[in-house]
C-alpha positions, -999 to 999 in steps of 0.1 A, spaced: 0 0 0 11 35 -7 23 56 23 -4 81 26 18 105 45 43 109 17 24 100 -15 14 131 -35 -21 139 -48 -23 141 -86 -46 160 -108 -46 152 -146 -63 177 -168 -69 165 -203 -84 185 -231 -97 173 -265 -80 185 -297 -57 212 -282 -29 221 -306 6 224 -291 10 259 -305 -23 273 -290 -7 279 -256 11 312 -249 40 292 -232 43 272 -264 46 302 -286 11 315 -294 11 353 -300 -26 356 -300 -44 330 -278 -44 339 -241 -38 310 -216 -25 326 -185 -34 298 -161 -17 270 -181 12 294 -188 15 298 -150 14 261 -146 45 259 -170 62 284 -148 57 261 -118 67 229 -135 84 213 -166 71 220 -201 78 193 -227 83 209 -261 85 176 -280 55 156 -267 35 135 -291 3 115 -289 5 79 -300 -24 85 -323 -45 114 -333 -80 100 -327 -99 103 -295 -107 67 -283 -73 51 -291 -53 81 -278 -73 80 -245 -68 43 -241 -31 48 -245 -32 74 -218 -46 48 -194 -25 18 -204 8 32 -216 4 10 -247 3 18 -284 -31 12 -300 -19 -18 -319 -15 -35 -285 -44 -23 -265 -68 -29 -294 -88 3 -294 -79 13 -330 -106 38 -339 -134 57 -322 -156 34 -301 -189 52 -309 -185 50 -347 -201 21 -366 -167 8 -380 -153 5 -345 -128 -25 -342 -134 -25 -305 -162 -8 -286 -146 -11 -252 -110 -10 -238 -104 -46 -225 -105 -45 -187 -77 -70 -185 -51 -44 -196 -31 -30 -167 -38 7 -162 -24 33 -139 -59 35 -124 -59 -1 -115 -24 1 -100 -31 32 -80 -64 19 -66 -46 -13 -55 -20 9 -37 -45 29 -18 -53 60 -39 -88 74 -42 -97 79 -79 -121 104 -94 -130 111 -130 -150 141 -144 -159 149 -180 -153 132 -213 -145 95 -212 -147 81 -248 -129 48 -241 -160 26 -243 -197 25 -253 -210 10 -222 -182 7 -197 -172 40 -179 -144 48 -155 -162 29 -127 -155 -3 -147 -118 8 -149 -112 12 -112 -123 47 -105 -142 52 -73 -160 84 -82 -173 83 -118 -187 117 -130 -179 111 -167 -200 116 -198 -211 80 -205 -225 86 -240 -194 97 -258 -212 114 -287 -190 140 -303 -202 175 -297 -205 180 -335 -231 152 -337 -254 165 -309 -270 194 -328 -261 221 -303 -281 253 -309 -253 278 -316 -254 314 -327 -233 328 -356 -227 293 -369 -199 284 -394 -205 251 -412 -188 224 -433 -208 218 -465 -215 185 -481 -237 175 -511 -268 170 -491 -259 181 -455 -239 205 -433 -221 202 -401 -212 227 -375 -175 237 -373 -179 266 -349 -203 290 -333 -213 309 -302 -227 291 -272 -258 311 -262 -257 298 -227 -243 319 -197 -209 306 -188 -223 291 -156 -246 268 -176 -220 254 -200 -207 219 -199 -172 232 -194 -182 252 -163 -203 224 -148 -174 199 -152 -153 223 -133 -180 226 -106 -180 188 -103 -143 186 -101 -142 212 -73 -169 193 -54 -148 161 -56 -117 180 -44 -137 193 -15 -147 158 -5 -111 146 -7 -98 170 19 -108 146 47 -93 115 31 -67 94 49 -53 85 15 -39 103 -15 -61 110 -45 -58 112 -83 -85 133 -100 -87 133 -138 -107 162 -154 -114 159 -191 -128 189 -209 -148 183 -241 -132 213 -258 -116 228 -277 -129 201 -300 -153 213 -327 -177 227 -328 -156 255 -313 -183 269 -291 -172 294 -265 -198 315 -247 -196 352 -244 -174 371 -234 -149 346 -248 -165 343 -282 -157 379 -290 -123 380 -274 -103 377 -306 -107 398 -338 -106 375 -368 -88 402 -387 -58 399 -363 -53 362 -370 -25 358 -397 -25 328 -420 -8 296 -410 27 293 -425 14 261 -443 -21 273 -452 -9 271 -488 2 235 -492 6 226 -529 34 201 -531 23 176 -558 41 148 -539 16 151 -510 -6 119 -506 -38 120 -526 -57 110 -494 -51 146 -481 -70 162 -510 -98 137 -507 -101 145 -470 -108 181 -477 -139 169 -496 -148 144 -470 -147 170 -443 -168 195 -463 -141 222 -463 -127 221 -498 -121 255 -512 -125 275 -480 -105 308 -480 -84 322 -452 -111 349 -447 -135 320 -440 -111 303 -416 -102 335 -396 -135 337 -376 -135 299 -370 -100 300 -356 -110 330 -335 -137 309 -319 -112 281 -314 -89 304 -295 -119 318 -276 -129 282 -266 -93 275 -254 -92 307 -234 -125 298 -218 -112 264 -208 -80 280 -194 -102 302 -173 -120 272 -159 -87 254 -152 -78 286 -132 -109 279 -111 -95 244 -103 -61 259 -93 -79 285 -70 -98 256 -54 -66 237 -48 -52 267 -30 -84 274 -10 -87 238 1 -50 237 13 -42 209 -13 -18 228 -36 14 220 -17 10 183 -21 -7 180 -55 11 173 -88 -7 188 -118 -4 173 -152 -18 188 -183 -20 174 -218 -45 168 -247 -55 136 -265 -43 151 -298 -43 183 -318 -65 199 -344 -58 209 -380 -79 242 -378 -72 252 -414 -35 241 -416 -21 223 -446 -44 236 -473 -74 242 -450 -77 208 -434 -103 205 -407 -105 181 -377 -82 150 -382 -77 119 -403 -50 101 -423 -27 132 -420 2 129 -396 13 164 -394 25 180 -361 -7 200 -358 -23 168 -349 4 147 -333 25 172 -312 6 180 -280 10 202 -250 24 185 -219 32 202 -186 39 185 -154 41 207 -122 54 191 -90 54 214 -59 88 223 -47 107 211 -78 141 225 -84 135 228 -121 103 249 -120 99 268 -152 122 245 -172 117 233 -207 125 197 -217 135 189 -252 135 151 -249 112 132 -273 84 120 -252 49 103 -257 17 107 -238 19 69 -234 47 78 -211 22 93 -186 11 58 -174 45 48 -160 51 84 -149 20 85 -127 27 51 -112 63 61 -103 51 94 -88 26 74 -67 54 52 -55 37 21 -70 51 -9 -89 49 -8 -126 29 -36 -142 37 -52 -175 36 -49 -205 40 -11 -209 54 7 -240 58 41 -223 87 50 -201 86 72 -169 93 109 -172 101 112 -136 139 115 -142 132 144 -165 113 162 -138 144 164 -118 169 171 -146 157 184 -180 192 193 -192 207 162 -209 191 164 -243 194 131 -261 201 110 -230 166 94 -234 149 86 -267 158 103 -300 125 94 -317 89 86 -310 64 63 -327 29 73 -338 3 54 -357 -32 56 -372 -57 29 -380 -86 48 -396 -118 64 -385 -154 68 -397 -143 70 -433 -128 35 -430 -97 17 -421 -64 32 -432 -30 21 -417 -2 46 -412 30 47 -390 52 76 -382 86 80 -367 96 115 -355 129 129 -343 137 165 -334 150 171 -369 129 149 -392 98 128 -398 89 98 -418 53 87 -425 48 51 -438 15 44 -455 14 8 -468 -16 15 -491 -7 51 -500 22 75 -505 49 79 -479 62 112 -466 96 125 -455 102 159 -440 134 177 -430 120 197 -401 152 218 -397 149 232 -433 112 228 -435 95 231 -401 60 236 -415 62 202 -434 56 216 -469 81 197 -490 78 159 -492 113 145 -498 103 109 -501 124 91 -527 145 123 -533 179 109 -540 196 136 -520 175 127 -489 180 89 -492 204 87 -462 179 104 -440 150 82 -454 171 51 -447 179 62 -412 143 69 -403 131 37 -419 155 18 -397 142 37 -366 106 29 -375 113 -8 -381 130 -10 -348 100 6 -330 76 -17 -348 96 -49 -340 101 -39 -303 64 -32 -297 52 -62 -316 34 -42 -343 15 -66 -365 26 -46 -396 62 -52 -389 65 -84 -410 54 -68 -442 69 -34 -435 103 -50 -432 100 -61 -468 95 -25 -480 116 -5 -457 153 -3 -449 169 -29 -426 166 -14 -391 190 -11 -362 184 -2 -326 185 35 -330 152 46 -314 161 44 -278 
């Protein structure tokens, strides 16, 4: 059992589709996120954190298990008709199971989206205040004002709009209320607690209430550096996705008010996170509570030729995510860590922070050493693995290996991609099969094959016949 006198409390705050670059501490010059920026000043900010996959259900299953989707089996969204699995198998080890066994009190508030029928209570949480229905906001016909829509042949879908409800009546605010109520109930515990708070935003429809909806002037939002993306070597699936998402041909002037609402939604969420932080202080819990913030994945929001939402596109806008870990009293408060990390690493990290024993198998590796010393760049991994298995449009396999300087995307039924991120940080020029880039391509293919082999990826057997012979260069 965990020593209740020394074990820390933990709050894990997870958003849905929050881009890495939307936070002020991660470089945004427009979007205001003072509470999360303040969290970064009190902790460690990871500038190269990546989700194992850019789709809600499999990414969230990886957060719980520390496994890549090809191992935990939740390959696409559980609520969609083509779902490969509609529940995360309860036999998988999770940090929730381990912490409960070691004496932690576990609470869950907000979006779940890891199963159709089984909620957090079936995965070892004591206090289950999650949304059990897991229907995307875009599919629930919210009555919004000033709506911006995707357009299809015979239908439309809301991309963004203004939530007409007062702030106090919104789901975001009510989730914060529920989280604060749980925190209040935990003050008298004889054991430590872990509270996970999952906000449904800034997932589309981007729907902030006032005054957040009017906070940003669309005219002040400059085009993404890769809004124009016309390299003819880009995969054909990306052009098709524009039509599938109903955003083909949208101009930057059409995207500006949409992105203004996306920013407003994020600033609204940041203000609610600020309420959580205030409650921690008021309840006397702040000095023994570690706070972790991340997102399941990012959002295209008009990047790369006006792409919307997500899909078979493995750009950093989707896969690079915010990650901040703030441990009270740390000597490295305000530090930035440049190691290559995955949100699958949070499972072993939480278990080590709690002083518990790590179960097996786990693909992630603990970040705890980096919370004490962020300086030795390259001492850990020099690459991360990401993957994609398809969504409501159908199954579509992809694998990606990403280093600080480059990226390779392997699509066994499509076109591969290779980017030199030093010369081309916005991923505009696909160098695949470029003779001058062949050494880089061979190196990354070797890294990818090594990742696939070590994690028992079922695609490894056939990928090894197409890609370079791998060596152990990814760890």
